[in-house]
C-alpha positions, -999 to +999 in steps of 0.1 A: +257+374-173+278+358-145+275+367-109+308+385-109+299+406-140+264+415-126+279+425-092+305+445-110+278+463-131+259+472-099+291+484-083+300+506-112+265+521-113+264+529-076+300+541-078+291+567-104+262+579-082+285+581-052+311+601-071+284+625-083+272+630-047+307+636-034+315+662-061+282+679-055+288+679-017+323+692-020+312+719-044+283+731-023+297+724+012+334+732+012+334+748+046+315+718+060+340+694+044+369+714+058+354+713+093+348+676+092+383+669+078+399+691+104+381+673+132+390+639+119+426+650+117+426+662+153+409+630+165+435+609+147+463+628+164+447+627+198+439+590+196+474+582+185+490+601+214+466+588+240+467+552+229+505+554+225+510+567+261+486+541+274+504+512+257+538+525+269+525+526+304+512+490+302+544+477+285+565+491+313+546+471+340+570+445+354+564+409+344+528+414+332+532+443+307+537+423+275+510+398+285+484+425+292+493+442+259+488+410+239+454+403+256+442+439+250+449+434+213+428+402+212+400+419+231+400+450+209+396+431+176+372+407+191+348+435+200+355+451+166+344+419+149+312+417+170+304+454+163+310+449+126+286+420+124+258+440+142+263+471+122+265+453+089+234+433+097+215+465+104+226+483+072+223+453+049+189+444+064+177+479+056+190+476+020+178+441+013+143+442+028+133+478+036+144+500+007+119+509-020+144+505-049+146+467-041+110+463-053+120+471-089+156+457-086+142+423-077+120+424-108+150+430-131+166+401-150+193+399-123+201+369-102+192+373-065+227+363-054+242+392-074+219+417-056+226+402-022+264+402-029+263+438-039+242+449-009+266+430+013+296+448-001+277+481+000+268+476+037+305+466+043+316+500+029+291+520+049+297+501+082+335+497+080+349+531+070+344+544+105+362+513+119+391+518+095+393+554+106+392+545+143+417+517+140+444+536+120+458+557+149+455+526+172+476+505+147+501+533+145+504+535+183+508+497+184+536+500+158+553+526+179+549+504+210+565+474+193+592+496+177+581+482+143+590+496+109+569+506+079+562+470+070+540+467+100+511+486+084+516+468+051+512+435+069+483+445+091+460+464+067+452+434+045+443+414+075+420+441+087+403+443+053+398+405+053+382+407+088+358+434+076+349+412+046+342+381+068+321+401+092+300+416+064+293+382+049+286+365+083+260+393+090+243+385+057+240+348+065+225+355+100+201+381+085+187+358+059+184+329+084+166+352+109+141+364+083+135+328+071+132+310+104+123+335+131+088+333+146+071+355+171+068+328+197+106+324+198+111+357+215+098+346+249+120+315+252+150+336+241+144+363+267+139+336+294+172+319+283+191+352+285+177+358+320+188+324+331+223+329+317+225+363+334+215+348+368+240+320+363+269+345+358+262+364+390+280+340+413+310+341+390+312+379+392+308+378+430+337+354+432+358+375+408+352+406+429+362+388+461+394+377+444+401+412+431+397+427+465+418+401+482+451+419+473+467+389+456+481+403+424+487+369+408+452+356+416+436+388+404+455+388+371+445+352+365+409+359+373+409+388+348+426+369+321+402+339+326+372+360+316+389+371+283+399+336+271+369+336+247+384+363+226+415+342+219+396+312+205+418+299+175+387+297+152+378+334+155+389+356+126+396+384+151+422+361+167+439+357+134+441+395+130+455+398+166+481+371+158+491+390+126+496+422+147+517+403+173+538+386+146+543+419+126+553+437+158+580+412+166+592+411+130+581+375+123+569+382+088+566+345+078+540+340+105+523+373+094+521+360+058+506+328+070+478+345+089+472+369+061+467+340+037+444+323+062+423+354+064+423+359+027+412+323+021+383+326+046+372+360+032+370+345-003+352+315+011+327+337+029+319+355-004+313+321-020+290+310+008+271+342+006+263+335-031+251+300-022+230+312+007+215+340-014+206+317-042+188+293-019+173+317+007+170+353-004+140+351-026+119+331+000+130+355+027+120+385+005+087+368-003+080+363+034+087+399+042+066+412+014+036+389+020+036+393+058+003+408+069+000+427+102-017+407+128-050+417+144-043+439+174-064+431+204-084+458+221-062+455+252-030+462+233-046+489+212-057+509+242-024+527+248-020+537+212-056+546+205-063+581+193-100+578+196-122+592+224-115+564+248-111+570+285-074+562+285-067+584+255-086+613+271-067+608+304-034+607+286-042+639+266-052+658+297-022+646+317+002+657+288-017+688+281-022+681+244-049+686+219-061+657+197-038+663+167-007+666+189-016+635+207-022+617+174+013+627+163+029+613+195+010+581+191+023+579+155+059+584+168+054+556+194+040+532+169+068+539+144+094+533+171+077+501+183+075+487+147+113+492+142+130+463+160+164+477+150+157+509+170+142+495+202+165+465+200+197+485+200+183+510+225+174+483+249+208+467+246+226+500+253+204+510+282+205+474+296+243+473+296+244+507+312+219+496+339+240+465+347+271+486+348+256+512+371+243+486+395+278+470+398+300+500+402+309+490+438+323+457+424+350+473+403+377+465+428+387+501+437+389+515+472+355+533+472+362+545+508+386+570+492+369+602+481+394+605+452+382+573+436+346+581+443+349+614+425+368+599+395+343+570+390+313+592+394+324+616+368+336+588+344+302+572+349+285+605+338+308+607+308+299+571+298+262+579+300+266+611+279+287+593+252+262+565+250+233+590+248+251+610+220+255+577+200+218+570+203+207+606+195+230+607+164+219+573+153+181+575+158+171+611+166+191+629+138+174+610+109+138+613+123+128+643+102+145+628+071+128+595+075+094+612+070+105+611+034+086+625+005+054+620+025+063+651+046+037+671+027+010+650+044+022+664+077+022+698+061-015+694+053-024+683+089-037+707+115-002+708+130+024+731+113+059+716+107+075+737+135+049+722+159+058+687+147+094+695+154+086+707+189+065+676+197+093+653+184+117+671+207+093+669+237+087+632+233+123+621+226+140+643+251+115+635+279+119+598+275+156+598+272+161+622+301+140+601+324+159+570+316+193+587+320+183+602+353+173+568+366+207+554+355+225+582+372+205+578+404+212+540+404+249+546+399+250+572+427+232+549+451+256+521+442+286+544+449+271+556+481+271+593+470+254+618+493+220+631+482+235+665+471+259+649+447+232+626+433+209+656+427+238+675+410+246+646+386+208+641+380+203+677+370+235+676+348+224+645+329+189+660+325+202+691+309+226+672+287+198+648+276+177+678+263+208+694+248+220+663+229+184+655+217+178+691+206+211+693+188+205+660+168+169+668+160+176+703+149+205+695+127+184+667+111+158+693+103+183+718+090+201+693+067+173+669+057+177+640+032+142+631+022+154+609-007+170+583+015+151+557+035+181+541+052+189+558+084+225+545+083+230+563+050+215+595+064+238+595+094+268+587+073+264+620+054+279+654+062+250+664+085+254+633+106+291+637+109+287+673+120+261+662+146+286+636+160+313+663+161+291+689+178+278+663+203+314+654+212+324+691+217+293+697+238+300+667+260+337+678+265+326+713+274+299+701+297+321+677+315+348+703+320+322+726+337+309+698+359+344+689+370+350+723+386+332+716+419+351+683+423+385+697+414+395+700+450+389+663+456+409+654+424+439+676+433+447+658+466+442+622+477+419+630+505+411+606+533+378+623+543+350+635+521+355+671+513+325+694+515+312+707+481+304+744+479+267+748+468+275+780+451+302+764+429+278+735+420+251+760+411+275+780+390+285+749+372+249+740+364+242+776+352+273+773+329+259+740+316+225+757+310+243+783+289+262+757+270+230+737+264+214+768+251+244+774+227+245+738+214+208+728+217+187+760+218+203+780+189+202+751+164+166+745+175+157+782+169+170+781+134+154+747+127+120+760+139+124+791+118+133+771+087+104+747+091+079+776+094+089+786+058+069+768+031+100+767+009+112+740+033+092+715+012+114+722-018+137+695-004+111+669-013 
């Protein structure tokens, strides 16, 4: 069989499995499907209206409106391209090197390049459907801003599909190269290099802030555009998509056809390169992963995760107030997290970016002597932290119970009942996340120069929302488990993960609305002096947030705990 026929066979097989799962899901979860579909429809409408109004506002800016709109399009698809590479590498890496079915698929009389090509296409479908959904209302808003006709979408959609294909194949190349050539000793020089680069960029940012605060509009605009020149590099596929959108918006369809052909040629070439890379490198990479033996852990490193009767373990157990089985479960959770570079890597990146952002809030170029801007930025900062936290909880906390897999019965035979396991997972995850988020909020409050009362108010708010979002994700994951799937991206992409994302978004919107009430007086008028906040109103807002947290976090946790107490819960295995 040829590579194309083998890949087609794999695609047809998995396509039938997917159709069967969709039919079964629609037949058994009609209300859930209607809820998800309704939310996606509302999101698309809201995104279209908001992006359309924002683009109209930018386009009406004198002299710089069209220039800023063009640069925003380049920036948008540059970040889309980077996000696609990261998400595809995560999903494809799980499918190629971590899934159990690859152990027998690699033994079948199939060429490795066919397996790699299919897993690349499968990862592309799983990682890209969300991008297509997110970008559709944005593209429609761009068409309205450019006053383009129906041919705009017909010209842009093929370019976007080609971009998705190129990103998926590039992620596969990087993944195989990383597995083949990465060594443990490389991490320390890499971290040192990143630290040096970060230190080198600090003077640039200080200069940029000085320029932005100087009041010179031309110099400020040039400084902003200078830092975005990388996204316009002519060799980037995202730049070709942006050029396609610009040409289609202006009605230059000959130029649109040229860039579509360039993207198509590079997409086909990327598929060909993937087959070559897979033929030469996949089997050695697979063999290295399968033959890798865990290193010998020194006594010093094993002290923290030891469950034996050591002094440190006894001290930790007494401090946390846990018995030995509960402490052993927490150690197991810590070890599992530490052995998953995908989890701690993405988490470190998100929290690292949030920390840098929080420490540099005063360098945004706004007049932070004005209470109006202080109020706006402080609440937007809280919103950013909550949205980032909801992304992490949906991505990593929701599939925790499902990832126990068909070995869950082992936990069922342990001295800890399943509802106790659920409580310990919540206690560990929510405690760690809440501490990190409180530190970020305190850092941003100090950076903004907020009074201690406001810092305490925001810290209590993010503490409650951390527990609420974590409890919501963990409880829904226990209520709608998927023990037959070992890929967390597939678990999150199901109906339960979508409902978790929707519920988290609704919870955040409701919570932010309540927390905005004490600051409403500052937002209604452009005050020149800091208005006093009423302690009773702030306390009432926190009480309302507690009730909302109980509704979105406590009630799902109650039903999840009740369900895990029932022995019939193991029927899902």
